[in-house]
C-alpha positions as CSV (number, residue, x, y, z in Angstrom):
1,M,18.0,3.2,-10.7
2,N,18.2,-0.6,-10.3
3,T,16.6,-2.0,-13.4
4,R,15.6,-5.1,-11.4
5,L,13.2,-2.9,-9.5
6,L,11.7,-1.6,-12.7
7,R,11.0,-5.1,-14.0
8,Q,10.1,-7.1,-10.9
9,L,7.8,-6.9,-8.0
10,P,7.7,-8.7,-4.7
11,F,4.4,-10.3,-5.8
12,T,1.9,-9.8,-8.6
13,R,-0.6,-8.0,-6.6
14,S,1.7,-5.1,-6.0
15,Y,3.0,-2.1,-8.1
16,W,5.7,0.4,-7.9
17,V,4.5,4.0,-7.6
18,V,8.0,5.3,-7.5
19,P,10.4,2.4,-8.4
20,G,12.6,1.5,-5.4
21,K,10.9,4.0,-3.1
22,L,7.1,3.6,-2.9
23,L,5.3,0.3,-3.4
24,A,1.6,-0.5,-3.0
25,G,-0.5,-3.6,-3.0
26,F,-2.4,-6.1,-1.0
27,Y,-2.3,-7.5,2.5
28,P,1.1,-9.1,3.1
29,G,0.0,-11.4,5.9
30,D,-1.6,-14.9,5.8
31,R,-3.1,-17.4,8.1
32,D,-0.2,-19.7,7.1
33,P,2.9,-18.3,8.8
34,Y,5.1,-19.7,6.1
35,V,3.2,-17.8,3.4
36,A,3.1,-14.6,5.5
37,N,6.9,-14.9,6.1
38,S,7.5,-15.4,2.4
39,K,5.5,-12.3,1.5
40,L,7.3,-10.2,4.2
41,T,10.7,-11.5,3.2
42,S,10.0,-10.6,-0.4
43,L,9.0,-7.0,0.6
44,F,12.2,-6.8,2.7
45,D,14.3,-8.1,-0.2
46,F,12.9,-5.4,-2.4
47,G,14.1,-2.8,0.1
48,V,10.9,-2.1,2.0
49,S,11.6,-0.9,5.5
50,H,8.3,0.7,6.4
51,I,4.7,-0.6,6.0
52,I,1.6,1.4,6.1
53,N,-1.4,-0.8,6.8
54,L,-4.8,0.8,5.8
55,M,-6.9,-2.0,7.2
56,Q,-9.0,-1.8,10.4
57,E,-7.6,-3.7,13.4
58,D,-10.6,-5.9,13.7
59,E,-11.3,-6.2,9.9
60,C,-12.9,-9.5,8.7
61,D,-13.1,-11.1,5.3
62,H,-16.4,-11.0,3.3
63,T,-17.8,-14.0,5.3
64,R,-17.5,-11.8,8.5
65,Q,-16.2,-14.8,10.3
66,R,-12.4,-14.6,9.9
67,T,-10.3,-11.8,11.0
68,F,-6.9,-11.1,9.4
69,V,-3.7,-12.2,11.1
70,D,-1.6,-9.4,12.5
71,Y,1.7,-9.8,10.6
72,S,3.5,-6.9,12.3
73,P,5.3,-9.2,14.9
74,A,6.7,-11.3,12.1
75,W,7.7,-8.1,10.2
76,Y,9.6,-6.8,13.3
77,A,11.2,-10.2,13.8
78,L,12.4,-10.3,10.2
79,G,14.1,-6.9,10.8
80,R,15.8,-8.1,13.9
81,T,16.9,-11.3,12.1
82,R,18.4,-9.3,9.3
83,S,19.8,-6.6,11.6
84,Q,17.9,-3.9,9.8
85,P,15.4,-1.5,11.4
86,V,11.9,-1.9,10.1
87,T,8.8,0.1,11.0
88,W,5.0,-0.4,10.7
89,E,2.0,1.8,11.2
90,N,-1.7,1.5,11.0
91,Q,-3.7,4.3,9.3
92,P,-7.1,2.5,9.3
93,I,-9.8,3.2,6.7
94,R,-13.1,1.2,6.6
95,D,-13.2,-1.3,3.7
96,L,-14.7,0.2,0.6
97,G,-14.7,3.6,2.4
98,I,-12.9,6.8,2.2
99,P,-10.8,8.6,4.9
100,T,-11.5,12.0,6.3
101,V,-9.4,14.9,4.8
102,T,-7.4,15.0,8.1
103,Q,-6.7,11.2,7.9
104,M,-5.5,11.5,4.3
105,I,-3.2,14.4,5.1
106,E,-1.7,12.4,8.0
107,T,-1.2,9.3,5.8
108,L,0.3,11.3,2.9
109,D,2.6,13.1,5.4
110,S,3.7,9.8,6.8
111,I,4.6,8.5,3.3
112,D,6.5,11.6,2.5
113,A,8.4,11.5,5.8
114,V,9.5,7.9,5.1
115,L,10.6,8.8,1.6
116,A,12.5,11.9,2.8
117,E,14.5,9.6,5.1
118,G,15.6,7.7,2.1
119,R,13.6,4.6,3.1
120,T,11.2,2.5,1.0
121,A,7.5,2.3,2.0
122,Y,4.8,-0.3,1.2
123,V,1.2,0.9,1.4
124,H,-1.6,-1.8,1.6
125,C,-5.1,-2.6,2.4
126,W,-6.8,-6.0,1.9
127,G,-6.9,-6.3,-1.9
128,G,-4.7,-3.3,-2.7
129,K,-7.1,-1.5,-4.9
130,G,-9.7,0.5,-2.9
131,R,-8.2,2.2,0.1
132,T,-4.7,1.7,-1.3
133,G,-5.7,3.1,-4.7
134,T,-7.3,6.1,-2.9
135,V,-4.2,6.9,-0.9
136,I,-1.8,6.4,-3.8
137,G,-4.1,8.5,-6.1
138,C,-4.0,11.3,-3.6
139,W,-0.3,11.0,-3.1
140,L,0.2,11.2,-6.9
141,A,-2.1,14.3,-7.0
142,R,-0.1,15.9,-4.1
143,H,3.1,15.4,-6.1
144,G,1.8,17.0,-9.3
145,E,0.4,14.0,-11.3
146,P,-2.1,15.7,-13.7
147,D,-4.4,12.6,-13.9
148,P,-3.9,10.4,-10.9
149,L,-6.7,7.9,-11.8
150,Q,-5.1,7.3,-15.3
151,K,-1.7,6.9,-13.7
152,L,-3.1,4.3,-11.3
153,H,-4.5,2.4,-14.2
154,Q,-1.1,2.5,-15.9
155,L,0.8,1.4,-12.8
156,T,-1.4,-1.6,-12.3
157,A,-1.7,-2.7,-16.0
158,H,0.6,-5.7,-15.4
159,A,-2.1,-7.2,-13.1
160,R,-5.4,-6.1,-14.5
161,A,-7.1,-9.2,-13.2
162,Y,-6.3,-8.1,-9.6
163,F,-6.8,-4.4,-10.3
164,P,-9.8,-4.2,-12.7
165,V,-10.8,-0.8,-11.3
166,I,-8.6,1.3,-9.1
167,P,-9.7,2.8,-6.8
168,E,-12.4,0.3,-6.3
169,T,-15.5,2.4,-5.7
170,A,-17.0,5.5,-7.4
171,R,-16.8,7.3,-4.0
172,Q,-13.1,6.5,-3.7
173,Q,-12.5,7.7,-7.3
174,T,-14.4,10.9,-6.6
175,F,-12.3,11.4,-3.5
176,V,-9.1,11.3,-5.6
177,T,-10.5,13.6,-8.3
178,D,-11.7,16.1,-5.6
179,W,-8.3,15.9,-3.9
180,K,-6.5,16.7,-7.2
181,R,-8.9,19.6,-7.8
182,H,-8.3,21.1,-4.4
183,Q,-4.5,20.8,-4.4
């Protein structure tokens, strides 16, 4: 294992679930194309070739006035520039919400398929803690983690200011706990 991957991250608001294989965090786009490109380049440089976006297509910030910029064209352009195949998919979950069981299975299957191909995946929502924490918590449970909520807390300890509680809501935490119980 590359020790650089164990010590470093593409940005503070991210965390390795499986170093070098599965990364999770916040929205890697930005209204400023330079900032967005910098984030995407950092993901690429850390080996990410597949992004799973948990945000809704028409999602707005808390003011309900600004939608998020679709960064996927820039992601695909970066892959073409670097002559490396990259992929992107949307598995939308409402902000602060939980998915259906079917949606969760589909998302976890997608993560597992990417990892089985030997590729590195990045899973994100807006802030990287609610929907992302829910998906990663369920992924950890699927893969035998005895206490996925505690593991999430450990994985995000380096950035407690950004991840004070993960998953973000009691409902999301209960979803993970129930998922573990029914595995």
